Each structure stands twice: as C-alpha cells, then as structure tokens.
N, C-alpha and C positions, 0 to 999 in steps of 0.2 A: 406319785413314784408307779411305776408300771411294772409289774411282779407278775413274771409269767410259772408256773408249774410244768416241769418236762416230766412226763412218763412213759411207760414203752407196754405193745403188747408183750412182750417177752422180754427175758437177760436177752446178753449177749447181741442185739440189734445194732448198734450204734448209737444209744440213745446219751450215750455218757459224749459220743465225738460230736452229736451234735448241740447238746447242751454247750460244749468249750465252745462250738460255732458261732451260736446265739451270743452267749458271755461278749465273746469279742465284737460282735456284729454291732450291739447295742451299751457295749462299755461299760457292762453288767457290774455288779456285785454275785460271785457262785457262791450257794450255800447247797450242801448235801447232808439232810438232819441225821443222819444214822447209816456208818459205814462198817458192814459184816464184811472181813477179812483184810488183813495188813502186812500179807507177806510181800505182795508185789506193788506197785505204785497203786495207790489210794485213785479215787476217781478226784476226789481234791485237786490232790497234787499232778495228775492227768489234766486238768482242768486247769488249774495254774499254769501250765507250762506252756497249754496248746494258746492259751486266751491271754498271757498278760495280763489278766484282768485282777483284781482282791479275790481273792478266795476267803471265808471263814469259815472259822474251824468250825467240824462236827458234834452236836451235839453227844454222840456217842461213836466211840472206835471200838468197836467189837475183832477181835482177832481171827474168829472162827469164819470162813468165806461161808456162810450159809444165810438161810432167812433170817432177819434180824432176832424174831422171838427165840429159834433155836440156839443162836450164836451169842446173844445175851442169857439164856437158860446155862449155857455151857462154863458162862462165867462166872453165874452166880449174880448176873447186875438186872434191874429193873429198868425199861423202859416206860417212862409216863408218856402218854402221848398228852397229854395237857398238859406237857412242859415243853411239849415242839409248839412255840409259837413261831411266828415269822416274824424274822429279826427287823431293826427300823436301820435301815440304810438312805444313804442320801443316793439318787438316780434309780436306775431300772436293776429287778433283783430276780435271778434264775433259780430255782429252785427245785431240784431232782430227787428223784424217789430211787427207789430202788426194787428192780426188776419191773414186775406188772402193777396188776392195781388190786391183785388180789392178795398181796404178798402182808403176811401179818407183822404186825409191828410187835404185838403180845399175845396173849392169847383170849383177849377179848376185843384186839382192836387190827382194822386192816388199815394201808396205807390210802386205800379210799376213801374209808372215814374222815382220816384227819383231814384231806384234799377239799371234800366237803364242807368242813368246819371253816377251813382257809377261806373259802368263796373268792378264790382269783382264776383266773381262766389257763384254763388247762391246755397245752401241747401234747398229743399223743403221737408219740415216734411207731411207725409199722413197717417191718420191712417191706418188699417188693416179692420175698420168696413163696413158693407153694404155700398155703395154706395161711395168707393175710389177710384174703376178703373174712373169714369166718373170725381168725383172732378178730380184728380190726374193728368188724361190725359187733362182736361181742363188747369189745372195751368201750366203745362208743356208747351203748344202749347201758349197761353199769356205772359210766360215769353221768348219764342223762339220768338215770333214776336214781342216783344218788343225790340229785341237783346241784351236779359241778355244770360249770359254764363251760362249754368245750370251743376252746378258740380255732382248732382244726386238726388236719392230719399232717405231720411231717413224715413223706418218704424215705427211705434209704435204701440204697442198690440201683441195680442195674432196672432200665426204663420197661415197665408194665402201663403203658398208658389205658388197655383195656380195664386192667384190674382195677388201678387207681378211680378209674371213674367209676367202675362198680362201687367201689365203697364209698366214693363220695355222692353217689345217689344216694344209695341204699340207705345209709349213713346220715346224709343230708344234712353235710358237712364244706366244711370247706379245706380244697386243697392247698395245704399252704407252699409245698414246691419237693422237690427231691433231692436229698445228695445221694451223691454215687458215693460207692466205696473207694479210698484212695490209694491207688499204690505207695504213695508216699506222703503218710501224714506228718508236718510239721506245719508251725505257724501260718508260714506264707500259705502253702498250700492248702490248709483249710479254710484260710482267710476268702481266697479267691475263688474257691468252689462253692462256701458261703453262701457267695456275691452273687454268682452267676446260678445259681438251685433256686434262692429265694430272694422276691423283689423286698425293698424296704417296706411298701402297705403292707405285704404279710404279715408285720409284727406291731400293725397300729392300735390299739384300743379304746 
C-alpha cells in the first residue's frame, strides 16, 4: 500500500487542493485525522467533492477554526496522538495534516512528531511567493531532524524557476512539480492541471 503524508510550510497555501489532486490521480483514499473548524466546507468534504474518491471520517471533528490543541481545549476534548494510527485501506492512502509541521495536536505533541512515528513518505507543499525559500528550507530541515522520509516538494503558485531550484539545491530534495492557482476549480480542471504539473513517476516509491 502506498501512503503519502501531505503537509505544508504554512496554512492557506493550497495544500488541500494538492491533496485533492493527488487523491484523484492515485485513485486513493483520503484521510484528515483532525478537522478544526466546521462552519464552512471541511477539508474532507472539499477533497471528496473534487476527487470523487473515498474519504474516511476524521478521528476528531472540532468546531473552532484554530490550532487543534486550542480547538480541542475549547470543547473540553482530548486528542490522544497515540490513538491516531494510519487506517488500514485497500490501495493508496493520502493523509493530510493541518497547517504546518509545528502545529500542536495537544500540549505535548506536534504534527511532526506524529509524522515521524508513522514513518511514511512526506510530501511538503510550498507556495512560490516571497518568503518561501526560508519557510521551505526550515521545514525540510525539521522533517529530516525528526527522522521523516521526505519524498519531495510540491510547489503551488506562479512559476519561480530560480526560487524553486534554490530550494531543491539547498534542501537537497526533489522537485515533484508545480501546481498553478486555478481560476476555475472543479474536478475536471484540477485533474487536467495536476496531470500537466506532476509526472506519474513523481509519486513512485
């Protein structure tokens, strides 16, 4: 079974759009362990709508749109990171974190700690806007220090070839491709854009 963990350098950079495209491309099952914020379309609902693939229920659904540890505390809930185990599915699995690597799950555990325990390939999503070199290199360093297997970087946004190559060189990582921002986002436009942006071999393990 191929399992990819999708994380990002920050929140709001297009990580969930990428996750939907990857889930669709691999004909995978999608799972987001913790959802914080329920007033708008959730990430699981978004990925299900765009990918048309199986979406597993979240382990925790929290109302307040905030870091999971704060959202859980606001509801009197407890997130036990040891109970967040990868689901047993048939075929590929795409698992999406929340925000960046250093987002707390509770007062003792960060997302990166859970990723390190899972020991599955991590895809780091990075925007191509100003500041991305610093954020991406710090994230790559953190992943490797934690003992995570970095599969590569997926860029999101307008083309910035020199910036992207700088990250690849200094980060000693693989450029998986670049997904542009789509003015019209639906299953068909995402599928076409993802196929153009990422060669199939980018996700071979």
